[in-house]
C-alpha positions in Angstrom: -24.5 -2.4 -17.3 -28.0 -4.1 -17.3 -27.8 -7.9 -17.3 -30.6 -10.4 -17.7 -30.4 -14.0 -16.5 -32.3 -16.6 -18.6 -32.1 -20.1 -17.0 -33.6 -23.4 -18.0 -32.8 -26.9 -19.1 -32.7 -25.8 -22.8 -33.3 -29.4 -23.8 -32.9 -28.2 -26.5 -33.0 -24.5 -26.9 -35.2 -23.4 -29.8 -36.4 -20.3 -31.6 -39.1 -19.7 -29.0 -36.5 -19.2 -26.3 -34.3 -17.1 -28.6 -37.0 -14.8 -29.8 -38.4 -14.2 -26.3 -35.0 -13.4 -25.0 -34.3 -11.0 -27.8 -37.7 -9.2 -27.2 -37.0 -8.9 -23.5 -33.5 -7.6 -24.1 -34.9 -4.8 -26.3 -37.9 -3.9 -24.3 -36.1 -3.9 -20.9 -33.0 -2.1 -22.3 -30.7 -4.9 -21.3 -27.1 -4.8 -22.4 -26.8 -8.6 -22.2 -29.0 -11.6 -21.7 -27.0 -14.5 -20.2 -28.3 -18.0 -20.8 -27.6 -20.4 -18.0 -28.3 -24.0 -18.6 -29.2 -25.9 -15.5 -27.2 -29.0 -14.4 -30.0 -30.9 -12.6 -33.3 -28.9 -12.4 -34.8 -29.1 -8.9 -38.5 -28.9 -10.0 -38.7 -31.4 -12.9 -37.1 -34.5 -14.3 -34.6 -33.9 -17.1 -36.0 -35.7 -20.1 -33.7 -38.0 -22.0 -30.8 -37.6 -19.4 -28.9 -35.4 -21.9 -25.5 -34.5 -20.5 -25.3 -30.9 -19.3 -22.2 -30.4 -21.4 -24.1 -31.2 -24.6 -27.0 -28.8 -23.6 -24.4 -26.2 -22.9 -22.9 -26.7 -26.4 -26.3 -26.5 -28.0 -26.9 -23.1 -26.3 -23.4 -21.9 -27.2 -24.1 -22.8 -30.9 -27.5 -21.2 -30.9 -26.5 -17.8 -29.5 -23.2 -17.5 -31.5 -23.2 -14.2 -33.5 -25.6 -12.3 -31.2 -23.6 -9.8 -29.2 -26.6 -9.2 -26.9 -26.5 -12.8 -25.7 -24.0 -14.5 -23.5 -23.5 -17.9 -21.9 -22.6 -19.0 -18.4 -21.6 -22.5 -17.4 -21.9 -21.7 -13.7 -24.7 -24.2 -12.9 -23.1 -27.0 -15.0 -19.7 -26.4 -13.4 -21.3 -26.4 -9.9 -23.0 -29.8 -10.5 -25.8 -31.1 -8.3 -29.2 -29.4 -8.2 -29.4 -25.9 -9.7 -30.8 -23.3 -7.4 -31.6 -19.8 -8.7 -30.6 -18.0 -5.5 -27.0 -19.3 -5.9 -26.9 -18.4 -9.6 -28.1 -14.9 -8.9 -25.5 -14.5 -6.2 -22.8 -15.6 -8.6 -23.9 -13.1 -11.3 -24.1 -10.3 -8.7 -20.6 -11.1 -7.4 -19.0 -11.4 -10.9 -20.7 -8.5 -12.6 -21.2 -6.0 -9.7 -24.8 -5.3 -10.7 -28.3 -6.4 -9.7 -29.4 -8.7 -12.5 -32.9 -9.2 -14.0 -34.1 -12.7 -13.7 -36.2 -13.7 -16.8 -38.8 -16.4 -16.5 -42.2 -17.4 -17.9 -45.5 -16.7 -16.1 -46.1 -20.4 -15.3 -42.7 -20.6 -13.6 -43.4 -17.3 -11.7 -46.7 -18.7 -10.5 -44.8 -21.5 -8.7 -42.0 -19.3 -7.4 -43.0 -19.5 -3.7 -41.9 -23.2 -3.9 -38.4 -22.3 -5.0 -35.4 -22.7 -2.7 -35.0 -19.7 -0.4 -37.8 -18.0 -2.3 -38.2 -15.0 0.1 -34.6 -13.9 -0.6 -34.9 -13.9 -4.3 -36.6 -10.5 -4.7 -34.0 -8.7 -2.6 -31.2 -10.1 -4.8 -32.7 -9.5 -8.3 -35.3 -7.8 -10.5 -37.7 -10.2 -12.1 -39.1 -10.0 -15.7 -42.1 -12.2 -16.1 -42.8 -13.2 -19.8 -46.4 -13.7 -20.8 -48.6 -14.1 -23.8 -49.9 -10.9 -25.4 -53.1 -9.8 -23.6 -52.6 -12.3 -20.8 -54.1 -11.4 -17.5 -51.4 -10.3 -15.0 -51.3 -12.6 -12.0 -52.2 -11.4 -8.5 -48.9 -11.2 -6.7 -50.7 -11.6 -3.4 -51.8 -15.1 -4.5 -48.4 -15.9 -6.0 -46.1 -14.5 -3.3 -48.3 -14.8 -0.2 -46.9 -12.7 2.7 -43.9 -11.6 0.6 -46.2 -9.5 -1.5 -46.4 -7.0 1.4 -42.9 -5.8 0.5 -44.2 -4.6 -2.9 -46.2 -1.7 -4.2 -47.6 -1.1 -7.7 -45.4 0.9 -9.9 -46.2 1.5 -13.6 -46.6 -1.9 -15.3 -45.1 -3.8 -12.4 -44.2 -3.7 -8.8 -41.3 -2.4 -6.8 -40.1 -3.6 -3.3 -38.5 -1.9 -0.3 -35.0 -2.3 -1.7 -36.0 -0.9 -5.1 -36.0 -4.2 -7.0 -38.8 -4.7 -9.5 -41.2 -7.3 -10.9 -42.2 -6.4 -14.4 -44.6 -8.3 -16.7 -43.7 -8.3 -20.3 -45.7 -9.7 -23.3 -43.5 -11.5 -25.8 -44.2 -13.3 -29.1 -45.4 -16.9 -28.3 -44.0 -19.3 -30.9 -45.8 -22.6 -30.7 -42.6 -24.6 -30.3 -41.6 -26.8 -27.4 -38.5 -28.8 -26.5 -40.6 -31.9 -26.0 -41.8 -31.6 -29.6 -38.3 -31.3 -30.9 -37.2 -34.4 -28.9 -40.1 -36.4 -30.2 -39.4 -35.5 -33.8 -35.7 -36.5 -33.3 -36.7 -39.9 -31.9 -39.0 -40.4 -34.9 -36.3 -39.4 -37.4 -38.2 -36.4 -38.6 -37.1 -32.9 -39.5 -36.5 -30.2 -36.9 -35.7 -27.6 -39.5 -37.1 -24.1 -38.8 -37.7 -25.0 -35.1 -34.0 -24.5 -34.1 -31.2 -22.6 -35.8 -29.5 -24.5 -38.6 -26.2 -24.9 -36.6 -28.2 -26.4 -33.7 -30.0 -28.8 -36.0 -26.6 -29.9 -37.4 -25.1 -30.4 -34.0 -28.0 -32.5 -32.7 -28.0 -34.7 -35.8 -24.2 -35.1 -35.7 -24.1 -36.0 -32.0 -27.3 -38.2 -32.3 -28.9 -36.4 -29.4 -32.5 -37.4 -28.6 -32.2 -40.5 -30.9 
């Protein structure tokens, strides 16, 4: 079974996240993309202090009906700061497979600052989402000395244990979670930015108001 991990604050999740995940699932031949909302992100402040349980429910509502998507509450259940190395280890242990960690190119460019960054590439494959026709980053600049473990292979790189870094162009919908939060605060419509069920839940629970 081929599993993708898609983490983030999802504050809230929107069609941009969902479409990108669907394209990655198809292009990479993944059986399942597991969304994993963070509890407390270590690299940025959580806007609005929205409880993790509500963000978890927003994601659950958004992915309902797509058999290619799944949800894990691991980081929320763990509490504290959410570190990718721990999440990857949990997925490896519970699934018995090496997962593919899905992230955007901006996040990948900062990966050397992540907790226990050198271990990440021995524990998971990485799928880096980018805009169509975007220039592929120089992994030597991104990874520093850790790039010596990789060699070019097709459209990506492979390391000494056989794990890959692949770069994948996905449709870029001009939607952001910050825009959705701002519209909610102003009492404006978020229709067509999120699934209808998510819009209903956000309004009902008065999230971001």
